[in-house]
MARVEX-352135 format. One record per residue (C-alpha): residue number from 1; residue in one letter; z, y, x; chain. Coordinates in pm, whole numbers. Layout:
BEGIN
    k  r      zz      yy      xx  c
  NUM  A       Z       Y       X  A
...
END
This chain:
BEGIN
    k  r      zz      yy      xx  c
    1  X   -3369   -5141   -3629  A
    2  X   -3051   -5345   -3660  A
    3  X   -3077   -5433   -3302  A
    4  X   -3101   -5067   -3214  A
    5  X   -2787   -4983   -3426  A
    6  X   -2587   -5264   -3272  A
    7  X   -2713   -5170   -2918  A
    8  X   -2600   -4799   -2989  A
    9  X   -2269   -4901   -3129  A
   10  X   -2206   -5120   -2822  A
   11  X   -2272   -4813   -2603  A
   12  X   -2041   -4597   -2793  A
   13  X   -1746   -4869   -2770  A
   14  X   -1825   -4896   -2389  A
   15  X   -1794   -4508   -2340  A
   16  X   -1461   -4499   -2533  A
   17  X   -1304   -4792   -2352  A
   18  X   -1395   -4640   -1996  A
   19  X   -1296   -4294   -2081  A
   20  X    -971   -4393   -2198  A
   21  X    -806   -4488   -1848  A
   22  X    -446   -4568   -1827  A
   23  X    -360   -4231   -1646  A
   24  X    -489   -4021   -1938  A
   25  X    -169   -4142   -2162  A
   26  X     181   -4095   -2108  A
   27  X     320   -4333   -2394  A
   28  X     440   -4612   -2138  A
   29  X     492   -4878   -2415  A
   30  X     129   -4902   -2536  A
   31  X    -105   -5164   -2414  A
   32  X     -87   -5510   -2306  A
   33  X     263   -5613   -2193  A
   34  X     283   -5750   -1836  A
   35  X     532   -5767   -1543  A
   36  X     491   -5560   -1245  A
   37  X     700   -5622    -945  A
   38  X     826   -5399    -647  A
   39  X     610   -5597    -408  A
   40  X     287   -5551    -610  A
   41  X     272   -5173    -500  A
   42  X     317   -4976    -197  A
   43  X     409   -4623    -119  A
   44  X     368   -4452     219  A
   45  X     427   -4090     332  A
   46  X     339   -4026     689  A
   47  X     320   -3704     897  A
   48  X       9   -3511     862  A
   49  X    -160   -3250    1120  A
   50  X     104   -2986    1063  A
   51  X     472   -2961    1109  A
   52  X     533   -2937     718  A
   53  X     228   -3144     590  A
   54  X     261   -3501     524  A
   55  X      -9   -3763     404  A
   56  X      78   -3984      98  A
   57  X     -73   -4311      -5  A
   58  X      23   -4541    -312  A
   59  X    -169   -4875    -401  A
   60  X    -128   -5152    -631  A
   61  X    -220   -5531    -568  A
   62  X    -271   -5655    -911  A
   63  X    -560   -5757   -1145  A
   64  X    -764   -5437   -1241  A
   65  X    -698   -5525   -1613  A
   66  X    -307   -5498   -1544  A
   67  X    -341   -5178   -1356  A
   68  X     -17   -4958   -1381  A
   69  X     -27   -4765   -1724  A
   70  X     114   -4463   -1565  A
   71  X     255   -4352   -1224  A
   72  X     335   -4028   -1052  A
   73  X     445   -3921    -714  A
   74  X     748   -3686    -679  A
   75  X     778   -3527    -345  A
   76  X    1131   -3416    -373  A
   77  X    1065   -3017    -341  A
   78  X     989   -2979    -709  A
   79  X     614   -3064    -689  A
   80  X     464   -3388    -868  A
   81  X     112   -3555    -855  A
   82  X     -70   -3814   -1012  A
   83  X    -319   -3859    -720  A
   84  X    -290   -4193    -528  A
   85  X    -360   -4029    -197  A
   86  X    -371   -3682     -42  A
   87  X    -187   -3437     172  A
   88  X     113   -3255      70  A
   89  X     259   -2947     238  A
   90  X     657   -2876     217  A
   91  X     724   -2511     179  A
   92  X    1097   -2559     225  A
   93  X    1400   -2492     400  A
   94  X    1521   -2719     691  A
   95  X    1689   -3026     523  A
   96  X    1623   -3381     406  A
   97  X    1397   -3448     109  A
   98  X    1343   -3774     -95  A
   99  X     970   -3846    -195  A
  100  X     947   -4086    -473  A
  101  X     664   -4306    -624  A
  102  X     733   -4387   -1000  A
  103  X     534   -4665   -1187  A
  104  X     548   -4699   -1561  A
  105  X     459   -5036   -1716  A
  106  X     345   -5090   -2061  A
  107  X     662   -5264   -2179  A
  108  X     867   -4951   -2051  A
  109  X     963   -5052   -1718  A
  110  X     997   -4797   -1449  A
  111  X     965   -4899   -1082  A
  112  X    1065   -4632    -807  A
  113  X     980   -4651    -417  A
  114  X    1125   -4375    -191  A
  115  X    1083   -4220     134  A
  116  X    1299   -3967     289  A
  117  X    1167   -3663     506  A
  118  X    1380   -3448     743  A
  119  X    1291   -3106     863  A
  120  X    1496   -2939    1125  A
  121  X    1311   -2603    1086  A
  122  X    1258   -2366     778  A
  123  X     886   -2356     695  A
  124  X     817   -1960     739  A
  125  X     621   -1968     415  A
  126  X     910   -2023     228  A
  127  X    1039   -1671     299  A
  128  X     702   -1508     198  A
  129  X     721   -1705    -119  A
  130  X    1085   -1607    -206  A
  131  X    1107   -1283    -379  A
  132  X    1438   -1222    -249  A
  133  X    1334   -1222     130  A
  134  X    1197    -931     322  A
  135  X     894   -1114     399  A
  136  X     792   -1124      46  A
  137  X     891    -747      -6  A
  138  X     677    -643     290  A
  139  X     357    -862     202  A
  140  X     384    -935    -169  A
  141  X     381   -1311     -98  A
  142  X     157   -1560     126  A
  143  X    -118   -1562    -136  A
  144  X    -162   -1184    -113  A
  145  X    -389   -1210     189  A
  146  X    -507    -848     188  A
  147  X    -151    -763     254  A
  148  X      67    -471      96  A
  149  X      24    -102     160  A
  150  X     319     126     235  A
  151  X     343     491     310  A
  152  X     625     707     425  A
  153  X     829     904     151  A
  154  X    1074    1218     161  A
  155  X    1408    1167     327  A
  156  X    1246    1021     650  A
  157  X    1375    1200     981  A
  158  X    1634    1219    1236  A
  159  X    2009    1193    1203  A
  160  X    2330    1061    1368  A
  161  X    2345     700    1464  A
  162  X    2633     641    1212  A
  163  X    2420     780     903  A
  164  X    2152     625     681  A
  165  X    1920     932     641  A
  166  X    1763    1227     828  A
  167  X    2039    1481     820  A
  168  X    1949    1675    1114  A
  169  X    1570    1699    1071  A
  170  X    1350    1595     789  A
  171  X     981    1521     852  A
  172  X     913    1720     552  A
  173  X     562    1615     421  A
  174  X     360    1666     733  A
  175  X      30    1507     607  A
  176  X     -46    1390     956  A
  177  X     237    1153     897  A
  178  X     241    1116     513  A
  179  X    -111    1015     477  A
  180  X     -65     714     706  A
  181  X     -79     372     563  A
  182  X     109      72     681  A
  183  X     -30    -256     586  A
  184  X     166    -608     625  A
  185  X     -37    -894     573  A
  186  X     104   -1263     528  A
  187  X      10   -1564     783  A
  188  X     -38   -1892     629  A
  189  X      86   -2055     962  A
  190  X     344   -1833    1110  A
  191  X     632   -1640     954  A
  192  X     495   -1323    1075  A
  193  X     151   -1175    1023  A
  194  X     -91    -908    1100  A
  195  X       3    -540    1106  A
  196  X    -263    -264    1017  A
  197  X    -165     101    1093  A
  198  X    -423     340     934  A
  199  X    -351     696    1069  A
  200  X    -657     855     910  A
  201  X    -747     988    1230  A
  202  X    -441    1141    1350  A
  203  X     -84    1059    1447  A
  204  X     247    1265    1439  A
  205  X     426    1208    1763  A
  206  X     756    1275    1930  A
  207  X     739    1528    2222  A
  208  X     835    1234    2458  A
  209  X     473    1102    2418  A
  210  X     317    1458    2487  A
  211  X     192    1353    2852  A
  212  X      -4    1062    2718  A
  213  X    -229    1265    2506  A
  214  X    -416    1584    2617  A
  215  X    -420    1722    2275  A
  216  X     -50    1711    2224  A
  217  X     221    1999    2248  A
  218  X     495    1882    2483  A
  219  X     707    2170    2347  A
  220  X     789    1953    2036  A
  221  X     647    1701    1805  A
  222  X     281    1719    1785  A
  223  X     -24    1584    1625  A
  224  X    -264    1380    1841  A
  225  X    -633    1277    1742  A
  226  X    -668    1062    2050  A
  227  X    -452     775    1955  A
  228  X    -646     489    1808  A
  229  X    -421     212    1636  A
  230  X    -434    -136    1772  A
  231  X    -649    -381    1602  A
  232  X    -454    -684    1688  A
  233  X    -108    -552    1602  A
  234  X     154    -796    1441  A
  235  X     489    -786    1263  A
  236  X     770   -1032    1224  A
  237  X    1135   -1046    1066  A
  238  X    1407   -1132    1322  A
  239  X    1767   -1207    1210  A
  240  X    2034   -1087    1454  A
  241  X    2394   -1146    1362  A
  242  X    2307   -1179     988  A
  243  X    2107    -836    1012  A
  244  X    1729    -838     945  A
  245  X    1512    -657    1192  A
  246  X    1150    -565    1170  A
  247  X     960    -608    1488  A
  248  X     620    -464    1543  A
  249  X     417    -554    1843  A
  250  X     127    -314    1953  A
  251  X     223     -90    1657  A
  252  X     491     144    1501  A
  253  X     568     318    1154  A
  254  X     368     621    1195  A
  255  X     587     805    1419  A
  256  X     639     682    1790  A
  257  X     957     821    1943  A
  258  X     900     682    2307  A
  259  X     596     558    2485  A
  260  X     743     204    2458  A
  261  X     666     222    2077  A
  262  X     299     192    2149  A
  263  X     362    -154    2271  A
  264  X     669    -273    2068  A
  265  X     871    -115    1814  A
  266  X    1198    -244    1653  A
  267  X    1363    -115    1323  A
  268  X    1695    -244    1144  A
  269  X    1609    -312     783  A
  270  X    1881    -128     590  A
  271  X    1734    -225     245  A
  272  X    1441    -339      90  A
  273  X    1272    -422    -254  A
  274  X     918    -469    -400  A
  275  X     869     -91    -401  A
  276  X    1092      50    -115  A
  277  X    1201     -12     222  A
  278  X    1457     163     437  A
  279  X    1444     137     809  A
  280  X    1667     254    1086  A
  281  X    1531     301    1448  A
  282  X    1782     344    1726  A
  283  X    1693     597    1979  A
  284  X    1797     583    2341  A
  285  X    1955     917    2343  A
  286  X    2216     795    2089  A
  287  X    2060     919    1771  A
  288  X    1870     747    1498  A
  289  X    1561     796    1316  A
  290  X    1507     691     962  A
  291  X    1185     574     759  A
  292  X    1180     540     391  A
  293  X     876     339     291  A
  294  X     734     336     -60  A
  295  X     454      99    -194  A
  296  X     394     371    -465  A
  297  X     158     670    -380  A
  298  X     319    1006    -425  A
  299  X     271    1159    -765  A
  300  X     146    1473    -615  A
  301  X    -111    1316    -393  A
  302  X    -258    1119    -695  A
  303  X    -273    1444    -924  A
  304  X    -441    1654    -633  A
  305  X    -697    1375    -501  A
  306  X    -686    1097    -770  A
  307  X    -512     884    -509  A
  308  X    -646     627    -259  A
  309  X    -850     447    -506  A
  310  X   -1063     763    -547  A
  311  X   -1234     803    -220  A
  312  X   -1495    1032    -379  A
  313  X   -1194    1284    -410  A
  314  X   -1109    1505    -716  A
  315  X   -1280    1829    -786  A
  316  X   -1100    2147    -888  A
  317  X   -1232    2499   -1020  A
  318  X   -1040    2812   -1141  A
  319  X    -882    2802   -1472  A
  320  X   -1113    2962   -1736  A
  321  X   -1016    3320   -1836  A
  322  X    -976    3225   -2202  A
  323  X    -693    2992   -2089  A
  324  X    -535    3254   -1875  A
  325  X    -751    3343   -1587  A
  326  X    -792    3180   -1251  A
  327  X    -588    3433   -1032  A
  328  X    -273    3644   -1149  A
  329  X    -143    3898    -918  A
  330  X     231    3958    -993  A
  331  X     489    4199    -858  A
  332  X     704    3967    -630  A
  333  X    1059    4082    -727  A
  334  X     995    4116   -1116  A
  335  X     695    3883   -1202  A
  336  X     519    4189   -1378  A
  337  X     136    4135   -1400  A
  338  X     -45    4375   -1205  A
  339  X    -384    4247   -1222  A
  340  X    -582    3917   -1319  A
  341  X    -914    3799   -1196  A
  342  X   -1080    3696   -1509  A
  343  X   -1462    3645   -1599  A
  344  X   -1507    4015   -1640  A
  345  X   -1364    4101   -1293  A
  346  X   -1628    4268   -1070  A
  347  X   -1792    3970    -885  A
  348  X   -1558    3729   -1014  A
  349  X   -1859    3511   -1114  A
  350  X   -1893    3414    -764  A
  351  X   -1554    3239    -783  A
  352  X   -1579    3084   -1127  A
  353  X   -1853    2852   -1021  A
  354  X   -1679    2761    -703  A
  355  X   -1546    2387    -653  A
  356  X   -1279    2247    -419  A
  357  X   -1292    1877    -391  A
  358  X    -962    1735    -228  A
  359  X   -1016    1385     -78  A
  360  X    -720    1131     -20  A
  361  X    -796    1111     330  A
  362  X    -679    1474     379  A
  363  X   -1039    1650     380  A
  364  X   -1156    1941     163  A
  365  X   -1511    2029      55  A
  366  X   -1568    2382     -67  A
  367  X   -1882    2460    -258  A
  368  X   -1937    2846    -294  A
  369  X   -2296    2794    -434  A
  370  X   -2419    3061    -204  A
  371  X   -2161    3332    -234  A
  372  X   -1774    3379    -190  A
  373  X   -1540    3623    -375  A
  374  X   -1327    3802    -120  A
  375  X   -1048    4072    -126  A
  376  X   -1148    4419      28  A
  377  X    -932    4345     333  A
  378  X   -1196    4106     439  A
  379  X   -1485    4327     400  A
  380  X   -1527    4411     764  A
  381  X   -1612    4038     846  A
  382  X   -1934    4066     639  A
  383  X   -2204    4307     618  A
  384  X   -2316    4236     272  A
  385  X   -1996    4301     102  A
  386  X   -1836    4622     -58  A
  387  X   -1558    4726     169  A
  388  X   -1404    4968    -111  A
  389  X   -1313    4669    -344  A
  390  X   -1334    4286    -399  A
  391  X   -1692    4182    -332  A
  392  X   -1929    3878    -295  A
  393  X   -2047    3784      42  A
  394  X   -2358    3526     112  A
  395  X   -2280    3537     455  A
  396  X   -1973    3323     459  A
  397  X   -2063    2946     502  A
  398  X   -1760    2700     406  A
  399  X   -1622    2505     699  A
  400  X   -1726    2131     725  A
  401  X   -1375    2054     884  A
  402  X   -1143    2191     605  A
  403  X    -843    1990     542  A
  404  X    -512    1973     330  A
  405  X    -182    1833     354  A
  406  X     165    1882     180  A
  407  X     430    2019     405  A
  408  X     793    2120     318  A
  409  X     944    2435     478  A
  410  X    1324    2537     382  A
  411  X    1298    2271     122  A
  412  X    1009    2414     -45  A
  413  X     663    2202     -85  A
  414  X     377    2388      21  A
  415  X      -8    2289       9  A
  416  X    -109    2354     355  A
  417  X    -482    2447     385  A
  418  X    -673    2459     708  A
  419  X   -1043    2630     740  A
  420  X   -1042    2671     361  A
  421  X    -897    2903      78  A
  422  X    -858    2863    -286  A
  423  X   -1174    3049    -358  A
  424  X   -1064    3399    -318  A
  425  X   -1021    3534      42  A
  426  X    -699    3748      27  A
  427  X    -716    3821     412  A
  428  X    -916    3747     711  A
  429  X    -645    3488     845  A
  430  X    -617    3331     514  A
  431  X    -987    3232     534  A
  432  X    -902    3006     828  A
  433  X    -617    2846     635  A
  434  X    -260    2910     503  A
  435  X      33    2773     332  A
  436  X      46    2810     -62  A
  437  X     379    2723    -249  A
  438  X     322    2455    -474  A
  439  X     463    2574    -822  A
  440  X     306    2256   -1024  A
  441  X      48    2005    -969  A
  442  X     -27    1750   -1247  A
  443  X    -349    1572   -1336  A
  444  X    -473    1872   -1536  A
  445  X    -327    2185   -1367  A
  446  X    -274    2299   -1010  A
  447  X     -53    2602    -994  A
  448  X      -6    2738    -619  A
  449  X     114    3091    -495  A
  450  X      91    3301    -181  A
  451  X     366    3555    -139  A
  452  X     234    3856      27  A
  453  X     594    4004      98  A
  454  X     931    4024     -53  A
  455  X     994    4388     -94  A
  456  X    1017    4570    -433  A
  457  X     648    4653    -455  A
  458  X     501    4354    -284  A
  459  X     304    4101    -459  A
  460  X     274    3736    -514  A
  461  X     -89    3594    -576  A
  462  X     -84    3292    -838  A
  463  X    -385    3055    -825  A
  464  X    -438    2840   -1130  A
  465  X    -687    2551   -1113  A
  466  X    -820    2278   -1345  A
  467  X   -1022    1969   -1283  A
  468  X   -1380    2058   -1243  A
  469  X   -1498    1780   -1477  A
END
C-alpha cells in the first residue's frame, strides 16, 4: 500500500511538472537563472506562397532545461503570436514593416531579433476590412462571404449632369426595378469580388435596349422578362483622380441605360455608408442617372409581405365588421359614408372568408374559397350572379399569375395589382388589376382606396385589410 501511494504521488508530480511549460507563464523572473545570448536563437521570416504571406520560424540552440522562459513574435502590423513557426498574412497598405522575435529569460533579460519587410502594393483586403472604405460598405467586410444585399430607394432617376438626384424623372416605385436585389460579395484574394443581380424575373430597361428584347416597348422605358442576369458578373472599385468609381463587369444596377451596360457599367460613387450608397451614371447624351441604394428593406414592403426573410408571404383578410367593416364607400368630395360592406351585407360572407397573400417576390395568391363577391357592374361576366345588385359568383377562378408592386404617380404611392383585386370586384376592368392609392400600410392594417371619380357625387372605395393570422 505504501508503494502504491508513493507511485501515485510520483505520477501527480510528473503531471504537474510537464503541464507547467515555460510558455504558460509571463512572469519572466521566475525559474532558474541562466544566460541566453543572441547567437543561441534564430529568427527567420521568408516570403510565402502569396504576395502578402510570409513564413516565420524561431529556434533555440540551448539545453532543454534552459529553454527560454517566454517568447513572442510581433509581425509589425499589430499581430502577435507565441507559435515558433507558421505562416502570416500581412493585410496592410504598402510600406515597410518590422517583424520582431522577443525572448524573455528568467533573470529578466529581453533579447530581440528583427527582420524588415517592404510591400510595394496595398493588400486589397485592407480595404474590405476598413470600415471607412467603400469596399467595406458594399460588402460588409471580407469575412462576410455571402455578401451584402442592396435595393433601390426613392429618389433614383434622371437629371442634369451637374445635379445629384433625379430632378427630371423619378423611377417612382416601379416594382420591376424596386424588387431587384444587388449583392456584392468580397473576395479573399482580389480587391474586387462577385456581383449577383437578382431581378426576380424581370428587368426595367431603357428604351435604347428595346431592340434586344421582343417583349419590350421601344416607345419608352419597359419591362423585359427575357433578360437573365449573368452568373459570373464581378465588381471592383477604381480610384480616378481621387474619385471612387464602381465598375461592374457583365452586370449593372437594375436599370440598363444602353446595350453596353449589359457588358460593363460604371458609376461614380457620390457617397457611401454601411446603410446607403449614392451613385451617378454619366449618359452619352450629356445627362445623368442617379441611383440611391439602401441595405434596409422598405418599411412598406416589410409591412405588406413580411420582408425578404419571409418567403411564405403574408396573408391578409378584410377587417372584421365589429372593427369598422372591410369596405367603406364614401362620397369623394366630402368623405361622407354612403355604404359599408359589413358582415350583414347580402353576399358579404363570400368576401369575409377570402384571403390575399402577398409574397416578397411580387406575386399574389387569392383564395376565394369557391366564391367571389362582386359589384353589380360585373354581373354580365358571370351567369350565376345577381345582376341587380352585389352578388356571389362561383364561376370566377382566381388567376395563378397575380402580381403586386408599389408605384408612384404624381407623387402619390399606389399598390398596383395585376390579375387580382382586393376581394371585391368593382368593375370588369378592375378584376384584371388596377392601382389603389396607399393611405396606410403597417404591420397590422392596410388601408387602400380606389377613387371612382372626382365629381361632387362620385365615390371613393376604401378597403381595410388586417393580417389573416
